[in-house]
C-alpha positions as CSV (number, residue, x, y, z in Angstrom):
1,G,-34.3,12.3,-24.5
2,A,-34.3,13.1,-20.5
3,M,-37.6,14.6,-21.6
4,R,-39.3,11.1,-22.1
5,R,-37.9,9.7,-18.9
6,I,-40.0,11.9,-16.9
7,I,-43.3,10.6,-15.8
8,L,-44.2,13.0,-13.3
9,F,-43.2,17.0,-13.6
10,T,-45.1,19.3,-10.6
11,L,-44.4,23.1,-11.4
12,M,-45.7,25.2,-8.1
13,L,-45.5,28.7,-7.1
14,L,-43.5,29.3,-3.7
15,S,-44.1,31.7,-1.7
16,W,-42.0,33.5,0.5
17,S,-42.3,31.6,3.7
18,S,-41.2,28.6,1.9
19,L,-38.5,30.1,0.3
20,A,-36.9,30.7,3.6
21,H,-36.5,27.3,3.4
22,A,-35.5,27.0,-0.2
23,V,-33.0,28.6,-0.1
24,P,-30.6,28.0,2.9
25,D,-30.1,31.2,5.5
26,A,-26.3,31.6,5.7
27,S,-26.5,33.0,9.3
28,T,-27.4,29.5,10.5
29,A,-25.6,27.7,7.8
30,G,-22.5,29.3,9.6
31,G,-23.6,28.8,13.4
32,Q,-23.7,32.4,13.9
33,A,-27.2,31.7,14.9
34,S,-27.2,33.5,18.7
35,D,-28.4,36.7,17.3
36,P,-31.7,36.4,18.0
37,Q,-32.4,38.3,15.2
38,T,-30.9,36.2,12.3
39,S,-32.7,33.0,14.0
40,S,-35.7,34.5,14.7
41,S,-38.1,33.2,11.2
42,N,-41.0,34.7,12.9
43,D,-40.0,38.3,11.7
44,P,-41.8,38.1,8.1
45,A,-40.1,41.8,7.3
46,L,-37.0,40.3,8.4
47,S,-36.6,37.4,6.4
48,Q,-38.4,39.2,3.0
49,E,-35.8,41.9,3.5
50,T,-33.3,38.6,3.8
51,I,-34.5,37.0,0.7
52,D,-34.7,40.0,-1.6
53,R,-31.0,40.7,-0.9
54,E,-30.2,37.2,-1.8
55,L,-31.9,37.0,-4.5
56,D,-30.9,40.3,-5.6
57,R,-27.3,39.5,-5.5
58,F,-28.4,36.1,-7.1
59,R,-29.5,37.9,-10.0
60,R,-26.3,39.8,-10.4
61,T,-24.0,36.9,-10.2
62,E,-21.8,35.8,-13.6
63,V,-21.9,32.1,-12.7
64,S,-25.1,30.1,-13.3
65,L,-25.6,27.4,-11.0
66,H,-25.4,25.0,-13.7
67,Q,-21.8,26.0,-14.9
68,A,-21.2,25.8,-10.6
69,L,-22.4,22.5,-11.0
70,R,-19.7,21.6,-14.2
71,I,-17.0,22.6,-12.1
72,A,-18.0,20.4,-8.7
73,E,-18.7,17.9,-10.7
74,K,-14.9,18.3,-12.2
75,I,-13.1,18.2,-9.0
76,H,-13.7,14.2,-8.7
77,P,-14.3,12.7,-12.0
78,G,-17.0,10.7,-12.2
79,S,-19.3,12.3,-9.5
80,K,-22.8,13.3,-9.2
81,T,-24.3,16.1,-8.0
82,A,-26.8,15.9,-4.8
83,D,-27.5,19.1,-3.9
84,I,-26.6,22.9,-5.1
85,S,-27.7,26.0,-3.3
86,F,-26.9,29.8,-3.8
87,E,-25.7,30.7,-0.6
88,G,-25.4,34.8,-0.8
89,G,-25.7,35.5,3.0
90,L,-21.8,35.1,3.0
91,D,-19.2,38.1,2.6
92,V,-18.4,36.7,-1.1
93,P,-21.7,34.6,-2.5
94,V,-21.1,30.7,-3.5
95,Y,-23.1,27.8,-4.6
96,K,-22.4,24.7,-2.0
97,V,-22.4,22.0,-4.1
98,R,-22.4,18.2,-2.7
99,T,-21.0,15.6,-5.0
100,L,-21.6,11.6,-4.7
101,Q,-18.7,9.5,-5.3
102,S,-18.1,5.9,-4.4
103,G,-20.1,6.1,-1.6
104,Q,-19.0,9.8,-0.7
105,I,-20.5,13.4,0.1
106,W,-18.3,16.0,-1.0
107,E,-19.3,19.6,-0.1
108,S,-17.3,22.7,-2.6
109,D,-17.8,26.0,-2.5
110,I,-17.6,27.6,-5.9
111,D,-17.6,31.4,-6.1
112,C,-20.6,33.1,-7.8
113,S,-18.7,35.6,-9.3
114,T,-14.8,34.1,-10.4
115,A,-16.2,30.4,-10.8
116,K,-13.1,29.2,-8.5
117,V,-13.6,26.7,-6.2
118,L,-12.8,27.9,-2.7
119,N,-12.6,24.7,-0.7
120,S,-14.1,21.2,-1.7
121,V,-14.1,19.0,1.6
122,L,-15.6,15.5,2.7
123,F,-18.9,16.3,4.3
124,S,-19.8,12.6,4.8
125,T,-20.0,9.5,3.9
126,V,-23.3,7.9,2.6
127,Q,-23.7,5.7,5.7
128,G,-23.0,8.4,8.3
129,L,-26.5,10.2,6.3
130,N,-29.6,9.3,8.3
131,E,-32.4,6.9,6.4
132,S,-34.2,9.2,4.0
133,D,-30.7,11.0,3.0
134,R,-29.0,8.1,2.2
135,N,-32.2,6.2,0.5
136,S,-32.1,9.4,-1.7
137,L,-28.4,9.0,-2.6
138,T,-29.0,5.1,-3.0
139,A,-31.7,5.4,-5.9
140,L,-29.2,8.5,-7.6
141,D,-27.2,6.1,-8.3
142,T,-29.8,3.9,-10.2
143,V,-31.6,6.6,-12.3
144,S,-30.5,8.2,-15.8
145,L,-31.8,11.7,-15.1
146,K,-28.5,13.9,-13.7
147,M,-29.0,16.9,-11.5
148,S,-27.9,18.8,-14.6
149,D,-30.7,17.3,-16.9
150,A,-33.4,18.3,-14.0
151,I,-31.9,22.2,-13.5
152,R,-32.4,22.7,-18.1
153,I,-35.3,21.3,-17.4
154,A,-36.9,22.7,-14.8
155,E,-35.5,26.9,-16.2
156,R,-36.8,25.6,-19.5
157,S,-40.8,24.9,-18.3
158,A,-40.2,28.1,-15.4
159,A,-38.9,30.3,-17.6
160,G,-35.9,31.1,-15.4
161,K,-32.8,31.0,-13.4
162,A,-32.2,27.6,-11.3
163,I,-31.3,28.8,-7.4
164,S,-31.0,25.9,-6.2
165,G,-31.4,21.6,-6.6
166,G,-31.9,18.9,-4.4
167,L,-33.0,15.5,-4.0
168,M,-36.0,14.2,-1.7
169,T,-37.7,10.5,-1.5
170,K,-41.6,10.8,-2.8
171,D,-43.7,7.3,-2.0
172,G,-40.4,5.5,-2.3
173,K,-39.4,7.2,-5.4
174,L,-36.4,9.4,-5.8
175,A,-37.6,13.3,-7.5
176,F,-35.3,16.2,-7.8
177,V,-36.4,19.2,-6.9
178,V,-35.4,22.7,-8.3
179,V,-36.2,26.2,-7.3
180,V,-36.7,28.5,-10.2
181,V,-36.1,32.5,-10.3
182,S,-38.4,33.7,-12.6
183,G,-39.1,37.6,-13.1
184,K,-40.3,38.1,-10.1
185,D,-41.7,35.0,-8.4
186,L,-40.1,31.8,-7.0
187,K,-41.2,28.3,-9.0
188,Q,-40.3,24.6,-7.5
189,V,-40.2,21.8,-10.4
190,T,-40.4,18.7,-9.1
191,L,-39.1,15.7,-11.5
192,E,-39.3,12.4,-11.0
193,P,-37.0,9.9,-13.6
194,T,-38.2,6.6,-14.4
195,S,-36.0,3.9,-13.3
196,P,-33.9,2.9,-16.5
197,R,-34.7,-1.2,-15.6
198,R,-36.6,-1.2,-19.1
199,R,-33.7,-2.1,-21.3
């Protein structure tokens, strides 16, 4: 099935510094980056501590990334997940899920311990995005691989639990990028699906 459709598969061990980008820092996402302590990414001890705390909370979550994805896609039937990440720096840890449906991108917050939908708002339209994001989302509609497949394959290959999944366009081709927490390591798995042009 899905495994056969993948032509490129990269497994990469992430360093702590690259994780700072893989797991978005809730303090900047909330728009409270005025505190020099939170906005300074130059202090490795601080970011390491923040990351350790996020990972610790992630390991204790009841709800998996996969469950959150399924819940978010049910809110708007027929939608496809374009981006999903664990946000552990909030009072209530959530999965932020962005789904694409009919040219609209919805952002939903799913409670990591109760699986409740905390909110779901229209984030943007595809037309309102920058060119690279627009290309990725347009390509998402043409490939048969879904984010849920990519997460499943990544978790199996990296022997761990996925903490985030997103899209990127590489040399004009769509790739799914999944970050997996495996023991004490973070592994980034890149999956590049083939386009389903061959019948």
